[in-house]
N, CA, C and O atoms as a GROMACS GRO file, in nm:
protein
  444
    1MET      N    1   0.074  -0.120   0.001
    1MET     CA    2   0.002   0.002  -0.008
    1MET      C    3   0.077   0.093   0.002
    1MET      O    4   0.171   0.084   0.080
    2ASN      N    5   0.056   0.217  -0.079
    2ASN     CA    6   0.122   0.368  -0.065
    2ASN      C    7   0.085   0.438   0.070
    2ASN      O    8  -0.007   0.403   0.144
    3PRO      N    9   0.164   0.532   0.089
    3PRO     CA   10   0.151   0.593   0.233
    3PRO      C   11   0.017   0.668   0.211
    3PRO      O   12  -0.030   0.699   0.321
    4THR      N   13  -0.044   0.698   0.132
    4THR     CA   14  -0.182   0.783   0.122
    4THR      C   15  -0.266   0.666   0.168
    4THR      O   16  -0.327   0.685   0.273
    5THR      N   17  -0.281   0.545   0.110
    5THR     CA   18  -0.372   0.446   0.147
    5THR      C   19  -0.345   0.400   0.295
    5THR      O   20  -0.430   0.357   0.372
    6HIS      N   21  -0.212   0.416   0.320
    6HIS     CA   22  -0.198   0.353   0.463
    6HIS      C   23  -0.265   0.459   0.561
    6HIS      O   24  -0.338   0.420   0.652
    7ALA      N   25  -0.239   0.592   0.540
    7ALA     CA   26  -0.301   0.687   0.622
    7ALA      C   27  -0.466   0.696   0.634
    7ALA      O   28  -0.524   0.724   0.739
    8VAL      N   29  -0.535   0.666   0.503
    8VAL     CA   30  -0.656   0.638   0.494
    8VAL      C   31  -0.718   0.534   0.593
    8VAL      O   32  -0.810   0.551   0.673
    9VAL      N   33  -0.647   0.427   0.569
    9VAL     CA   34  -0.701   0.321   0.652
    9VAL      C   35  -0.692   0.315   0.793
    9VAL      O   36  -0.761   0.240   0.862
   10GLY      N   37  -0.580   0.418   0.850
   10GLY     CA   38  -0.570   0.432   0.990
   10GLY      C   39  -0.676   0.560   1.039
   10GLY      O   40  -0.703   0.579   1.158
   11ILE      N   41  -0.719   0.626   0.948
   11ILE     CA   42  -0.807   0.737   1.006
   11ILE      C   43  -0.945   0.659   0.994
   11ILE      O   44  -1.018   0.669   1.092
   12VAL      N   45  -0.985   0.590   0.898
   12VAL     CA   46  -1.105   0.518   0.874
   12VAL      C   47  -1.114   0.432   0.995
   12VAL      O   48  -1.222   0.425   1.054
   13THR      N   49  -1.011   0.368   1.036
   13THR     CA   50  -1.011   0.272   1.165
   13THR      C   51  -1.044   0.344   1.305
   13THR      O   52  -1.097   0.298   1.406
   14ALA      N   53  -0.995   0.473   1.278
   14ALA     CA   54  -1.002   0.548   1.425
   14ALA      C   55  -1.145   0.610   1.422
   14ALA      O   56  -1.207   0.627   1.527
   15VAL      N   57  -1.193   0.641   1.308
   15VAL     CA   58  -1.337   0.720   1.298
   15VAL      C   59  -1.424   0.593   1.329
   15VAL      O   60  -1.499   0.611   1.425
   16LEU      N   61  -1.432   0.493   1.282
   16LEU     CA   62  -1.492   0.368   1.304
   16LEU      C   63  -1.512   0.349   1.459
   16LEU      O   64  -1.622   0.335   1.512
   17LEU      N   65  -1.389   0.350   1.525
   17LEU     CA   66  -1.414   0.325   1.674
   17LEU      C   67  -1.461   0.425   1.742
   17LEU      O   68  -1.531   0.399   1.840
   18VAL      N   69  -1.441   0.530   1.713
   18VAL     CA   70  -1.502   0.656   1.778
   18VAL      C   71  -1.650   0.666   1.771
   18VAL      O   72  -1.715   0.704   1.868
   19PHE      N   73  -1.712   0.629   1.648
   19PHE     CA   74  -1.839   0.632   1.609
   19PHE      C   75  -1.899   0.517   1.673
   19PHE      O   76  -2.003   0.543   1.734
   20ILE      N   77  -1.862   0.406   1.675
   20ILE     CA   78  -1.905   0.278   1.748
   20ILE      C   79  -1.941   0.314   1.917
   20ILE      O   80  -2.045   0.292   1.980
   21LEU      N   81  -1.820   0.373   1.959
   21LEU     CA   82  -1.823   0.395   2.100
   21LEU      C   83  -1.934   0.495   2.132
   21LEU      O   84  -2.014   0.476   2.223
   22SER      N   85  -1.934   0.595   2.059
   22SER     CA   86  -2.063   0.704   2.068
   22SER      C   87  -2.189   0.627   2.043
   22SER      O   88  -2.281   0.666   2.114
   23LEU      N   89  -2.216   0.542   1.972
   23LEU     CA   90  -2.340   0.469   1.957
   23LEU      C   91  -2.378   0.388   2.086
   23LEU      O   92  -2.488   0.394   2.140
   24VAL      N   93  -2.284   0.321   2.124
   24VAL     CA   94  -2.303   0.261   2.245
   24VAL      C   95  -2.319   0.349   2.362
   24VAL      O   96  -2.410   0.325   2.441
   25ARG      N   97  -2.249   0.437   2.379
   25ARG     CA   98  -2.249   0.546   2.500
   25ARG      C   99  -2.401   0.608   2.464
   25ARG      O  100  -2.475   0.596   2.562
   26ARG      N  101  -2.454   0.658   2.370
   26ARG     CA  102  -2.597   0.693   2.368
   26ARG      C  103  -2.689   0.580   2.394
   26ARG      O  104  -2.799   0.616   2.437
   27ARG      N  105  -2.673   0.446   2.377
   27ARG     CA  106  -2.765   0.340   2.389
   27ARG      C  107  -2.834   0.306   2.269
   27ARG      O  108  -2.939   0.242   2.276
   28GLN      N  109  -2.776   0.349   2.134
   28GLN     CA  110  -2.839   0.345   2.002
   28GLN      C  111  -2.764   0.217   1.948
   28GLN      O  112  -2.788   0.186   1.832
   29LEU      N  113  -2.676   0.142   2.019
   29LEU     CA  114  -2.631   0.001   1.947
   29LEU      C  115  -2.612  -0.086   2.054
   29LEU      O  116  -2.544  -0.044   2.148
   30ARG      N  117  -2.662  -0.207   2.058
   30ARG     CA  118  -2.648  -0.278   2.173
   30ARG      C  119  -2.498  -0.339   2.169
   30ARG      O  120  -2.431  -0.343   2.066
   31SER      N  121  -2.455  -0.387   2.296
   31SER     CA  122  -2.317  -0.417   2.308
   31SER      C  123  -2.278  -0.541   2.216
   31SER      O  124  -2.169  -0.557   2.161
   32LYS      N  125  -2.377  -0.617   2.210
   32LYS     CA  126  -2.324  -0.734   2.123
   32LYS      C  127  -2.313  -0.721   1.988
   32LYS      O  128  -2.251  -0.809   1.928
   33TYR      N  129  -2.370  -0.610   1.914
   33TYR     CA  130  -2.330  -0.549   1.783
   33TYR      C  131  -2.211  -0.489   1.783
   33TYR      O  132  -2.123  -0.509   1.700
   34ALA      N  133  -2.204  -0.407   1.884
   34ALA     CA  134  -2.072  -0.328   1.923
   34ALA      C  135  -1.963  -0.389   1.919
   34ALA      O  136  -1.870  -0.337   1.859
   35MET      N  137  -1.948  -0.509   1.979
   35MET     CA  138  -1.822  -0.603   1.986
   35MET      C  139  -1.807  -0.637   1.828
   35MET      O  140  -1.696  -0.609   1.781
   36LEU      N  141  -1.892  -0.688   1.749
   36LEU     CA  142  -1.872  -0.713   1.627
   36LEU      C  143  -1.818  -0.602   1.552
   36LEU      O  144  -1.750  -0.638   1.456
   37TRP      N  145  -1.828  -0.495   1.566
   37TRP     CA  146  -1.800  -0.392   1.480
   37TRP      C  147  -1.651  -0.324   1.537
   37TRP      O  148  -1.570  -0.265   1.466
   38ILE      N  149  -1.640  -0.347   1.676
   38ILE     CA  150  -1.499  -0.337   1.738
   38ILE      C  151  -1.430  -0.438   1.691
   38ILE      O  152  -1.326  -0.406   1.632
   39VAL      N  153  -1.459  -0.561   1.698
   39VAL     CA  154  -1.370  -0.658   1.625
   39VAL      C  155  -1.312  -0.636   1.466
   39VAL      O  156  -1.204  -0.673   1.420
   40VAL      N  157  -1.431  -0.560   1.392
   40VAL     CA  158  -1.382  -0.528   1.264
   40VAL      C  159  -1.266  -0.422   1.261
   40VAL      O  160  -1.163  -0.426   1.194
   41ALA      N  161  -1.306  -0.333   1.344
   41ALA     CA  162  -1.201  -0.196   1.356
   41ALA      C  163  -1.068  -0.271   1.401
   41ALA      O  164  -0.960  -0.237   1.354
   42ALA      N  165  -1.077  -0.352   1.471
   42ALA     CA  166  -0.950  -0.405   1.524
   42ALA      C  167  -0.863  -0.500   1.437
   42ALA      O  168  -0.746  -0.529   1.460
   43GLY      N  169  -0.948  -0.547   1.323
   43GLY     CA  170  -0.884  -0.603   1.221
   43GLY      C  171  -0.838  -0.548   1.123
   43GLY      O  172  -0.753  -0.596   1.048
   44LEU      N  173  -0.910  -0.401   1.112
   44LEU     CA  174  -0.822  -0.313   1.043
   44LEU      C  175  -0.709  -0.244   1.093
   44LEU      O  176  -0.639  -0.170   1.024
   45ALA      N  177  -0.690  -0.267   1.206
   45ALA     CA  178  -0.589  -0.175   1.284
   45ALA      C  179  -0.450  -0.240   1.228
   45ALA      O  180  -0.373  -0.156   1.182
   46PRO      N  181  -0.407  -0.372   1.224
   46PRO     CA  182  -0.279  -0.417   1.161
   46PRO      C  183  -0.269  -0.354   1.018
   46PRO      O  184  -0.159  -0.319   0.976
   47LEU      N  185  -0.358  -0.341   0.960
   47LEU     CA  186  -0.325  -0.283   0.815
   47LEU      C  187  -0.299  -0.156   0.818
   47LEU      O  188  -0.235  -0.113   0.722
   48ALA      N  189  -0.339  -0.060   0.923
   48ALA     CA  190  -0.314   0.076   0.939
   48ALA      C  191  -0.156   0.067   0.993
   48ALA      O  192  -0.072   0.149   0.957
   49ILE      N  193  -0.136  -0.018   1.063
   49ILE     CA  194   0.012  -0.021   1.133
   49ILE      C  195   0.106  -0.105   1.041
   49ILE      O  196   0.215  -0.055   1.012
   50VAL      N  197   0.082  -0.193   1.007
   50VAL     CA  198   0.172  -0.289   0.892
   50VAL      C  199   0.110  -0.310   0.799
   50VAL      O  200   0.057  -0.420   0.785
   51PRO      N  201   0.098  -0.220   0.715
   51PRO     CA  202   0.027  -0.228   0.551
   51PRO      C  203   0.080  -0.362   0.491
   51PRO      O  204  -0.005  -0.428   0.432
   52ASP      N  205   0.198  -0.409   0.496
   52ASP     CA  206   0.257  -0.529   0.410
   52ASP      C  207   0.194  -0.669   0.471
   52ASP      O  208   0.190  -0.780   0.419
   53ILE      N  209   0.160  -0.638   0.563
   53ILE     CA  210   0.080  -0.767   0.614
   53ILE      C  211  -0.039  -0.833   0.522
   53ILE      O  212  -0.082  -0.947   0.538
   54LEU      N  213  -0.077  -0.752   0.438
   54LEU     CA  214  -0.168  -0.784   0.347
   54LEU      C  215  -0.094  -0.898   0.204
   54LEU      O  216  -0.160  -0.972   0.130
   55LEU      N  217   0.014  -0.883   0.203
   55LEU     CA  218   0.106  -0.935   0.081
   55LEU      C  219   0.117  -1.082   0.103
   55LEU      O  220   0.093  -1.154   0.005
   56PRO      N  221   0.150  -1.140   0.218
   56PRO     CA  222   0.174  -1.280   0.265
   56PRO      C  223   0.026  -1.331   0.265
   56PRO      O  224   0.009  -1.433   0.200
   57VAL      N  225  -0.074  -1.284   0.322
   57VAL     CA  226  -0.215  -1.326   0.312
   57VAL      C  227  -0.252  -1.355   0.180
   57VAL      O  228  -0.299  -1.463   0.145
   58SER      N  229  -0.227  -1.235   0.091
   58SER     CA  230  -0.284  -1.285  -0.037
   58SER      C  231  -0.189  -1.382  -0.106
   58SER      O  232  -0.234  -1.447  -0.200
   59ARG      N  233  -0.078  -1.398  -0.073
   59ARG     CA  234  -0.005  -1.511  -0.150
   59ARG      C  235  -0.050  -1.646  -0.109
   59ARG      O  236  -0.060  -1.743  -0.184
   60THR      N  237  -0.078  -1.639   0.036
   60THR     CA  238  -0.127  -1.773   0.098
   60THR      C  239  -0.263  -1.818   0.051
   60THR      O  240  -0.291  -1.938   0.053
   61LEU      N  241  -0.345  -1.729   0.010
   61LEU     CA  242  -0.490  -1.732  -0.051
   61LEU      C  243  -0.473  -1.770  -0.195
   61LEU      O  244  -0.561  -1.840  -0.245
   62GLY      N  245  -0.366  -1.729  -0.270
   62GLY     CA  246  -0.340  -1.734  -0.435
   62GLY      C  247  -0.401  -1.618  -0.486
   62GLY      O  248  -0.454  -1.625  -0.597
   63ILE      N  249  -0.403  -1.497  -0.414
   63ILE     CA  250  -0.459  -1.383  -0.479
   63ILE      C  251  -0.344  -1.304  -0.506
   63ILE      O  252  -0.260  -1.266  -0.425
   64ALA      N  253  -0.352  -1.278  -0.652
   64ALA     CA  254  -0.237  -1.180  -0.707
   64ALA      C  255  -0.225  -1.029  -0.682
   64ALA      O  256  -0.126  -0.956  -0.678
   65TYR      N  257  -0.354  -1.004  -0.666
   65TYR     CA  258  -0.386  -0.829  -0.627
   65TYR      C  259  -0.433  -0.812  -0.497
   65TYR      O  260  -0.551  -0.836  -0.470
   66GLU      N  261  -0.349  -0.770  -0.409
   66GLU     CA  262  -0.367  -0.744  -0.262
   66GLU      C  263  -0.484  -0.681  -0.198
   66GLU      O  264  -0.540  -0.715  -0.094
   67PRO      N  265  -0.516  -0.568  -0.290
   67PRO     CA  266  -0.646  -0.499  -0.245
   67PRO      C  267  -0.786  -0.608  -0.273
   67PRO      O  268  -0.895  -0.605  -0.217
   68ALA      N  269  -0.741  -0.696  -0.373
   68ALA     CA  270  -0.847  -0.786  -0.399
   68ALA      C  271  -0.899  -0.869  -0.273
   68ALA      O  272  -1.015  -0.908  -0.257
   69THR      N  273  -0.775  -0.890  -0.174
   69THR     CA  274  -0.814  -0.962  -0.067
   69THR      C  275  -0.873  -0.900   0.058
   69THR      O  276  -0.900  -0.962   0.161
   70LEU      N  277  -0.889  -0.779   0.036
   70LEU     CA  278  -0.980  -0.680   0.122
   70LEU      C  279  -1.119  -0.699   0.069
   70LEU      O  280  -1.219  -0.720   0.137
   71LEU      N  281  -1.112  -0.690  -0.055
   71LEU     CA  282  -1.242  -0.697  -0.117
   71LEU      C  283  -1.324  -0.841  -0.090
   71LEU      O  284  -1.445  -0.845  -0.070
   72PHE      N  285  -1.256  -0.935  -0.092
   72PHE     CA  286  -1.301  -1.066  -0.064
   72PHE      C  287  -1.327  -1.080   0.092
   72PHE      O  288  -1.433  -1.127   0.134
   73ALA      N  289  -1.240  -1.043   0.161
   73ALA     CA  290  -1.287  -1.046   0.323
   73ALA      C  291  -1.389  -0.961   0.360
   73ALA      O  292  -1.463  -0.997   0.452
   74GLY      N  293  -1.409  -0.850   0.301
   74GLY     CA  294  -1.506  -0.778   0.344
   74GLY      C  295  -1.642  -0.834   0.295
   74GLY      O  296  -1.731  -0.836   0.380
   75LEU      N  297  -1.672  -0.877   0.176
   75LEU     CA  298  -1.759  -0.968   0.104
   75LEU      C  299  -1.799  -1.086   0.193
   75LEU      O  300  -1.917  -1.114   0.217
   76ALA      N  301  -1.704  -1.147   0.236
   76ALA     CA  302  -1.723  -1.267   0.309
   76ALA      C  303  -1.776  -1.212   0.470
   76ALA      O  304  -1.867  -1.270   0.530
   77PHE      N  305  -1.712  -1.109   0.518
   77PHE     CA  306  -1.801  -1.062   0.641
   77PHE      C  307  -1.918  -1.022   0.645
   77PHE      O  308  -1.990  -1.031   0.745
   78LEU      N  309  -1.954  -0.967   0.520
   78LEU     CA  310  -2.101  -0.909   0.501
   78LEU      C  311  -2.193  -1.033   0.462
   78LEU      O  312  -2.315  -1.017   0.471
   79LEU      N  313  -2.153  -1.131   0.426
   79LEU     CA  314  -2.228  -1.222   0.398
   79LEU      C  315  -2.262  -1.298   0.532
   79LEU      O  316  -2.375  -1.342   0.549
   80LEU      N  317  -2.182  -1.309   0.610
   80LEU     CA  318  -2.187  -1.381   0.746
   80LEU      C  319  -2.270  -1.271   0.833
   80LEU      O  320  -2.342  -1.314   0.924
   81VAL      N  321  -2.264  -1.147   0.811
   81VAL     CA  322  -2.358  -1.060   0.898
   81VAL      C  323  -2.496  -1.055   0.859
   81VAL      O  324  -2.590  -1.044   0.937
   82VAL      N  325  -2.504  -1.066   0.720
   82VAL     CA  326  -2.641  -1.081   0.666
   82VAL      C  327  -2.706  -1.224   0.690
   82VAL      O  328  -2.828  -1.228   0.697
   83ILE      N  329  -2.640  -1.331   0.702
   83ILE     CA  330  -2.682  -1.459   0.750
   83ILE      C  331  -2.733  -1.437   0.891
   83ILE      O  332  -2.847  -1.469   0.924
   84HIS      N  333  -2.636  -1.376   0.982
   84HIS     CA  334  -2.674  -1.372   1.133
   84HIS      C  335  -2.784  -1.279   1.150
   84HIS      O  336  -2.856  -1.300   1.248
   85PHE      N  337  -2.818  -1.164   1.062
   85PHE     CA  338  -2.927  -1.060   1.092
   85PHE      C  339  -3.059  -1.131   1.033
   85PHE      O  340  -3.166  -1.112   1.091
   86SER      N  341  -3.053  -1.215   0.915
   86SER     CA  342  -3.152  -1.303   0.889
   86SER      C  343  -3.190  -1.407   0.990
   86SER      O  344  -3.310  -1.431   0.999
   87TRP      N  345  -3.103  -1.477   1.073
   87TRP     CA  346  -3.143  -1.560   1.173
   87TRP      C  347  -3.224  -1.472   1.285
   87TRP      O  348  -3.341  -1.495   1.315
   88GLU      N  349  -3.138  -1.362   1.346
   88GLU     CA  350  -3.199  -1.314   1.423
   88GLU      C  351  -3.329  -1.259   1.401
   88GLU      O  352  -3.408  -1.267   1.495
   89LEU      N  353  -3.374  -1.191   1.270
   89LEU     CA  354  -3.513  -1.152   1.224
   89LEU      C  355  -3.610  -1.259   1.230
   89LEU      O  356  -3.724  -1.229   1.263
   90SER      N  357  -3.577  -1.399   1.198
   90SER     CA  358  -3.631  -1.526   1.193
   90SER      C  359  -3.691  -1.536   1.347
   90SER      O  360  -3.807  -1.522   1.386
   91ARG      N  361  -3.587  -1.563   1.409
   91ARG     CA  362  -3.599  -1.553   1.584
   91ARG      C  363  -3.726  -1.466   1.631
   91ARG      O  364  -3.833  -1.512   1.672
   92LEU      N  365  -3.693  -1.330   1.617
   92LEU     CA  366  -3.799  -1.237   1.653
   92LEU      C  367  -3.927  -1.249   1.573
   92LEU      O  368  -4.030  -1.231   1.638
   93GLU      N  369  -3.939  -1.274   1.452
   93GLU     CA  370  -4.075  -1.279   1.403
   93GLU      C  371  -4.155  -1.401   1.478
   93GLU      O  372  -4.276  -1.391   1.496
   94GLU      N  373  -4.081  -1.521   1.521
   94GLU     CA  374  -4.148  -1.602   1.579
   94GLU      C  375  -4.171  -1.602   1.737
   94GLU      O  376  -4.236  -1.681   1.805
   95ARG      N  377  -4.118  -1.522   1.764
   95ARG     CA  378  -4.136  -1.464   1.921
   95ARG      C  379  -4.257  -1.360   1.919
   95ARG      O  380  -4.338  -1.349   2.011
   96SER      N  381  -4.258  -1.279   1.791
   96SER     CA  382  -4.395  -1.180   1.795
   96SER      C  383  -4.488  -1.241   1.761
   96SER      O  384  -4.595  -1.190   1.794
   97ARG      N  385  -4.497  -1.364   1.687
   97ARG     CA  386  -4.616  -1.430   1.669
   97ARG      C  387  -4.662  -1.512   1.785
   97ARG      O  388  -4.783  -1.523   1.809
   98ILE      N  389  -4.568  -1.572   1.860
   98ILE     CA  390  -4.618  -1.607   1.969
   98ILE      C  391  -4.674  -1.532   2.092
   98ILE      O  392  -4.761  -1.576   2.167
   99LEU      N  393  -4.606  -1.395   2.102
   99LEU     CA  394  -4.678  -1.288   2.188
   99LEU      C  395  -4.796  -1.256   2.147
   99LEU      O  396  -4.888  -1.241   2.228
  100ALA      N  397  -4.816  -1.239   1.991
  100ALA     CA  398  -4.953  -1.187   1.938
  100ALA      C  399  -5.051  -1.326   1.983
  100ALA      O  400  -5.156  -1.288   2.035
  101GLU      N  401  -5.041  -1.462   1.975
  101GLU     CA  402  -5.148  -1.547   2.016
  101GLU      C  403  -5.159  -1.561   2.150
  101GLU      O  404  -5.261  -1.606   2.201
  102GLU      N  405  -5.053  -1.523   2.222
  102GLU     CA  406  -5.085  -1.527   2.355
  102GLU      C  407  -5.168  -1.406   2.428
  102GLU      O  408  -5.231  -1.418   2.534
  103LEU      N  409  -5.153  -1.279   2.342
  103LEU     CA  410  -5.238  -1.158   2.384
  103LEU      C  411  -5.372  -1.188   2.336
  103LEU      O  412  -5.467  -1.173   2.414
  104ALA      N  413  -5.392  -1.230   2.207
  104ALA     CA  414  -5.540  -1.275   2.157
  104ALA      C  415  -5.591  -1.370   2.244
  104ALA      O  416  -5.712  -1.353   2.259
  105MET      N  417  -5.537  -1.486   2.321
  105MET     CA  418  -5.588  -1.547   2.392
  105MET      C  419  -5.626  -1.504   2.548
  105MET      O  420  -5.714  -1.560   2.614
  106LEU      N  421  -5.540  -1.388   2.594
  106LEU     CA  422  -5.568  -1.331   2.698
  106LEU      C  423  -5.692  -1.242   2.692
  106LEU      O  424  -5.767  -1.249   2.790
  107ARG      N  425  -5.728  -1.158   2.592
  107ARG     CA  426  -5.824  -1.118   2.554
  107ARG      C  427  -5.957  -1.161   2.535
  107ARG      O  428  -6.063  -1.109   2.567
  108ALA      N  429  -5.926  -1.282   2.467
  108ALA     CA  430  -6.040  -1.356   2.439
  108ALA      C  431  -6.094  -1.406   2.595
  108ALA      O  432  -6.215  -1.399   2.615
  109GLN      N  433  -6.041  -1.435   2.661
  109GLN     CA  434  -6.057  -1.496   2.821
  109GLN      C  435  -6.115  -1.372   2.877
  109GLN      O  436  -6.215  -1.381   2.949
  110LEU      N  437  -6.053  -1.234   2.846
  110LEU     CA  438  -6.127  -1.118   2.943
  110LEU      C  439  -6.268  -1.067   2.888
  110LEU      O  440  -6.343  -0.993   2.952
  111ASP      N  441  -6.297  -1.118   2.757
  111ASP     CA  442  -6.432  -1.090   2.704
  111ASP      C  443  -6.511  -1.182   2.739
  111ASP      O  444  -6.629  -1.178   2.705
   0.00000   0.00000   0.00000
């Protein structure tokens, strides 16, 4: 990576951490999701500190262009996040359905 890209990765990592911590402090982001994004920022930190770390990783994976390794990792991460959120949404929909049924039964008992 050239020095400009190196600086941009460092700045983005720092801004990401500050943004996540401010969301948690204002109680707009639950801690379990904050941990996920803090791990992402911590994963970007070595790239900001030691940018040449991407070269051996790319060679090990058989990827000739190092930035493509970042794109691959980002896409894989986003796929996992989408799968997790889909699972969480399915679970919450089931809980909502059960609560609606219980509420309907309680209202029927009161009438």
